[in-house]
C-alpha positions as CSV (number, residue, x, y, z in Angstrom):
1,M,-85.5,46.1,75.8
2,P,-87.6,44.9,79.2
3,N,-91.1,42.9,78.9
4,V,-93.8,45.2,78.5
5,Q,-96.8,44.2,80.8
6,L,-99.5,44.4,78.9
7,P,-102.6,42.0,79.0
8,E,-103.0,39.5,76.4
9,Y,-99.4,40.9,75.2
10,P,-97.0,38.3,76.5
11,F,-93.7,39.6,74.0
12,T,-90.7,40.9,74.4
13,P,-90.5,44.2,71.6
14,K,-87.3,44.6,70.2
15,S,-86.5,47.7,68.0
16,I,-84.6,48.8,65.2
17,D,-82.7,52.5,64.8
18,L,-84.0,54.7,61.9
19,A,-82.3,57.7,61.3
20,G,-81.8,58.1,65.0
21,L,-85.4,57.2,66.1
22,K,-86.7,53.7,67.7
23,M,-89.0,51.8,65.8
24,S,-90.5,49.0,68.3
25,Y,-91.5,45.4,66.5
26,L,-92.4,42.2,67.4
27,D,-90.2,39.1,66.1
28,E,-91.8,35.9,67.7
29,G,-91.5,32.5,66.8
30,P,-88.8,30.8,65.0
31,P,-85.5,32.3,64.6
32,P,-84.1,33.3,61.0
33,E,-81.9,30.6,60.8
34,A,-84.8,27.9,60.9
35,D,-85.6,28.5,57.6
36,A,-89.6,28.9,58.9
37,E,-92.3,30.8,56.6
38,T,-92.4,34.5,58.2
39,F,-95.3,36.8,58.2
40,V,-95.0,40.7,58.0
41,M,-98.3,42.4,59.7
42,V,-99.0,45.7,59.2
43,H,-101.2,47.7,61.5
44,G,-103.1,51.1,60.6
45,N,-104.4,54.2,62.4
46,P,-104.7,54.0,65.7
47,T,-103.7,50.7,66.3
48,W,-100.3,48.9,67.1
49,S,-98.9,45.7,67.1
50,Y,-101.2,45.0,70.3
51,Y,-103.4,44.9,67.6
52,Y,-101.9,41.4,65.9
53,R,-101.5,39.9,69.5
54,H,-104.0,37.1,68.8
55,L,-102.9,36.3,65.5
56,V,-99.0,36.2,66.9
57,M,-100.0,33.9,69.7
58,G,-102.1,31.6,66.9
59,L,-99.0,31.6,64.2
60,S,-95.4,31.9,66.3
61,D,-95.4,28.4,67.2
62,R,-94.7,27.8,63.4
63,Y,-94.1,30.6,61.7
64,R,-91.8,34.0,62.2
65,C,-94.0,36.7,63.1
66,I,-92.7,40.2,62.2
67,V,-94.8,42.9,63.4
68,P,-93.8,46.6,63.8
69,D,-94.8,49.3,65.7
70,H,-95.1,52.7,62.9
71,I,-93.0,55.9,64.0
72,G,-94.9,57.6,66.3
73,M,-97.4,54.7,67.5
74,G,-97.5,51.7,69.7
75,L,-93.9,51.5,71.7
76,S,-92.1,52.8,68.9
77,D,-90.7,57.0,69.2
78,K,-92.7,59.8,68.9
79,P,-91.1,62.6,67.7
80,D,-91.9,66.1,66.6
81,D,-92.5,66.9,62.9
82,S,-89.3,68.3,63.0
83,K,-87.5,65.1,63.4
84,Y,-90.0,63.2,61.4
85,P,-92.2,63.7,58.1
86,Y,-95.2,61.6,58.8
87,S,-95.8,61.0,55.6
88,L,-96.8,57.5,53.2
89,E,-93.6,57.6,51.5
90,R,-91.6,57.5,54.8
91,R,-93.9,54.8,56.2
92,I,-93.1,52.6,53.2
93,A,-89.0,53.3,53.3
94,D,-89.3,52.7,57.3
95,L,-91.1,49.0,56.5
96,D,-88.5,48.2,53.9
97,R,-85.8,49.0,56.3
98,L,-87.3,46.5,59.3
99,I,-87.7,43.6,56.5
100,E,-84.2,44.4,55.2
101,H,-82.7,44.3,59.4
102,A,-85.1,41.5,59.9
103,D,-83.1,39.2,57.8
104,I,-86.0,37.1,56.5
105,K,-85.6,33.9,54.7
106,G,-88.1,33.2,51.7
107,P,-90.8,35.1,50.6
108,I,-93.3,37.1,52.7
109,N,-97.0,36.2,54.0
110,L,-98.1,39.9,54.3
111,V,-101.0,40.6,56.6
112,V,-102.4,44.3,56.0
113,H,-105.1,46.2,57.8
114,D,-106.0,49.8,57.7
115,W,-103.5,51.9,56.8
116,G,-101.1,49.0,56.8
117,G,-102.8,48.2,53.7
118,M,-101.8,51.4,51.6
119,I,-98.1,51.0,53.5
120,G,-97.7,47.3,52.9
121,T,-98.8,46.9,49.2
122,S,-97.3,49.8,48.4
123,W,-93.8,48.0,49.6
124,A,-95.5,44.7,48.1
125,V,-96.1,46.0,44.4
126,D,-92.3,47.1,44.4
127,H,-91.0,43.9,45.5
128,P,-93.9,41.3,44.0
129,D,-90.7,38.6,44.2
130,R,-90.6,38.8,47.7
131,I,-94.6,38.1,48.8
132,K,-96.1,34.5,48.8
133,R,-99.2,35.2,50.0
134,M,-101.3,38.2,51.1
135,I,-103.8,38.7,53.7
136,V,-105.9,41.7,53.6
137,L,-108.3,42.6,56.4
138,N,-110.7,45.7,56.2
139,S,-108.2,48.5,54.4
140,G,-107.3,50.0,51.0
141,A,-104.4,50.3,48.5
142,F,-106.1,52.8,46.1
143,H,-107.5,56.0,46.2
144,L,-110.8,56.6,48.2
145,P,-113.5,54.7,45.9
146,P,-116.0,56.9,43.9
147,S,-118.9,55.5,45.3
148,K,-117.9,56.1,48.9
149,P,-117.7,59.5,50.6
150,L,-114.8,60.2,53.0
151,P,-117.1,59.4,56.3
152,W,-117.8,62.7,58.6
153,Q,-116.0,61.3,61.4
154,L,-113.1,61.8,59.4
155,R,-113.7,65.0,57.6
156,L,-114.3,66.3,61.5
157,C,-111.0,65.2,62.6
158,R,-109.0,66.9,59.3
159,T,-110.7,70.2,60.6
160,P,-108.1,72.9,61.4
161,L,-107.9,73.6,65.1
162,L,-111.3,71.2,65.9
163,G,-109.6,68.2,64.8
164,S,-106.5,68.6,66.4
165,L,-108.6,69.6,69.7
166,L,-110.7,66.1,69.1
167,V,-107.9,63.8,67.9
168,R,-104.8,65.2,70.5
169,G,-106.6,67.1,73.0
170,F,-109.6,64.7,73.7
171,N,-108.5,61.7,72.5
172,G,-111.3,61.2,70.2
173,F,-109.9,59.3,67.5
174,V,-109.0,56.7,69.8
175,R,-111.9,56.5,72.3
176,D,-114.2,56.5,69.2
177,A,-112.4,53.6,68.0
178,M,-113.0,51.7,71.2
179,T,-116.9,51.7,70.5
180,S,-117.7,52.6,66.8
181,C,-115.0,50.0,65.2
182,V,-116.0,46.5,67.3
183,N,-119.7,45.3,66.7
184,R,-120.4,41.6,68.2
185,K,-118.8,42.2,71.5
186,A,-117.2,45.2,73.8
187,F,-114.3,45.9,74.6
188,K,-113.0,44.3,78.1
189,Q,-111.4,47.5,79.9
190,E,-107.8,46.4,80.7
191,V,-108.0,45.8,76.5
192,A,-109.4,49.2,75.7
193,D,-106.9,50.8,78.1
194,A,-104.2,48.5,76.6
195,F,-104.5,49.7,73.0
196,A,-104.9,53.4,74.4
197,S,-102.0,53.2,76.3
198,P,-99.3,54.8,73.9
199,Y,-101.5,57.8,73.3
200,D,-101.2,59.3,76.9
201,S,-100.7,62.8,75.8
202,W,-101.2,65.4,73.1
203,A,-97.8,64.6,72.2
204,N,-98.3,61.4,71.8
205,R,-100.9,61.5,69.5
206,R,-99.5,63.2,67.1
207,S,-99.2,60.4,64.9
208,I,-102.8,59.9,65.2
209,M,-103.7,63.2,63.4
210,R,-101.0,63.0,60.9
211,F,-102.4,59.5,59.6
212,V,-105.7,61.5,58.8
213,Q,-104.2,64.2,57.3
214,D,-102.2,62.0,55.4
215,I,-105.7,60.9,53.2
216,P,-104.8,62.1,49.8
217,L,-108.2,63.9,48.4
218,S,-106.5,66.2,45.9
219,R,-103.6,65.9,43.6
220,S,-102.4,68.4,45.6
221,H,-101.6,66.2,48.0
222,R,-98.2,64.9,49.2
223,S,-98.9,61.3,49.0
224,W,-101.4,61.5,46.2
225,Q,-98.7,60.7,43.5
226,R,-97.6,57.7,45.8
227,V,-101.2,56.5,46.0
228,T,-101.6,56.6,42.5
229,E,-98.5,54.7,41.8
230,T,-99.1,51.9,44.2
231,Q,-102.7,52.0,42.4
232,D,-101.7,51.5,39.1
233,K,-99.7,48.6,39.9
234,L,-101.4,46.4,42.0
235,P,-102.0,44.0,39.1
236,V,-98.2,43.1,39.3
237,L,-99.7,41.2,42.4
238,E,-102.4,39.4,40.6
239,S,-100.4,35.9,40.5
240,I,-99.9,35.9,44.3
241,P,-102.4,34.0,46.5
242,K,-104.8,36.3,48.6
243,I,-107.2,36.2,51.0
244,F,-109.8,39.2,51.7
245,C,-111.1,38.9,55.3
246,F,-113.6,41.8,55.7
247,G,-115.8,43.1,58.5
248,M,-118.9,44.4,57.4
249,K,-119.8,46.6,59.8
250,D,-116.7,48.7,59.1
251,F,-118.0,52.9,58.3
252,V,-114.5,53.1,56.4
253,F,-113.2,50.6,54.6
254,D,-116.5,49.1,53.9
255,K,-118.1,46.9,50.9
256,H,-116.9,49.7,48.8
257,F,-113.2,49.0,49.4
258,L,-114.1,45.5,49.4
259,D,-115.7,45.7,45.9
260,T,-112.8,47.9,44.6
261,W,-110.3,45.1,45.5
262,I,-112.2,42.5,43.9
263,L,-112.4,44.2,40.9
264,Y,-108.3,43.8,40.5
265,F,-108.6,40.5,42.1
266,P,-111.6,38.6,41.1
267,D,-110.1,35.3,42.1
268,S,-109.2,35.5,45.3
269,P,-111.5,34.1,48.2
270,V,-113.4,36.6,49.8
271,Y,-114.6,36.2,53.5
272,R,-117.5,38.2,54.6
273,F,-118.2,38.8,58.2
274,E,-121.2,40.4,58.3
275,D,-121.8,41.1,61.8
276,C,-117.9,42.4,62.8
277,G,-116.8,46.0,62.6
278,H,-113.2,47.9,61.4
279,Y,-111.2,45.7,64.0
280,I,-112.1,42.5,62.8
281,L,-109.3,40.3,64.7
282,E,-111.1,42.0,68.3
283,D,-114.8,40.5,67.0
284,A,-114.0,37.1,65.2
285,G,-110.2,36.5,65.5
286,D,-110.4,32.8,66.4
287,E,-112.3,32.8,62.5
288,V,-110.1,34.8,60.7
289,L,-106.8,32.6,62.5
290,E,-108.9,29.5,61.0
291,R,-109.5,31.2,57.7
292,I,-105.7,31.9,57.2
293,E,-104.2,28.5,58.4
294,A,-106.4,26.9,55.9
295,F,-105.1,29.5,53.1
296,V,-101.3,28.9,54.1
297,K,-102.4,24.9,53.7
298,T,-103.4,25.2,50.4
299,S,-102.1,27.6,48.6
């Protein structure tokens, strides 16, 4: 695959075939035979591997960095619903196939953000022996906390017809993220354009809509059971070292989510970035990188 020319993205993505669909991913740093530690970074919605670009650049001189673009996101294929289910269960299976394909030596340092928290942690509770450390950014791996109502923005996006028009017609989900998910500083235009570049048409915004629709709010939802299973199995990760870095200005994954994580893992270090938003790696990437590097050295 030719090098993708995007600002602050000096990488040549690779790809894996998943039942006829191309999943794009980054594989940066030492090769598998070098036996370097590996970071697997799992993004959410509507981001893609571009979100982790500074983390990869900061770590790949010493560590192998594997960063997938979920199907329908980033540089991966964007199939219609007849060719891909756009479900949590399938996302977890895709991650499993990529990890197997990448031939990772030794345990994994798992980094998760947004929907990546649900996808990556679901994989982790099924493979706790494969996890060396966890770095949890603004995300969850459990049902919506009872104290946290679903934000009105997400409810609006889930509204039939109107939601599709906003998300897929006007690209409102991506555009709103450019302003509502950072707090310290505004996006440079070229960076905002790069984030949005994979989502340039109604068809290419399908996965953004499907992620919003896949939030299980009732027991009848197709993903309810899988979220429940992951939530129930979180204690198997108790002995794995982990840190939490949360932007406290996040309007979705806020203190209610962080407090729930702490209930499960009360002894893990927590770093609250009081003036940062949901895209914590955009607001405080250098500081988060420092926390991660110190954490790896001492755990």
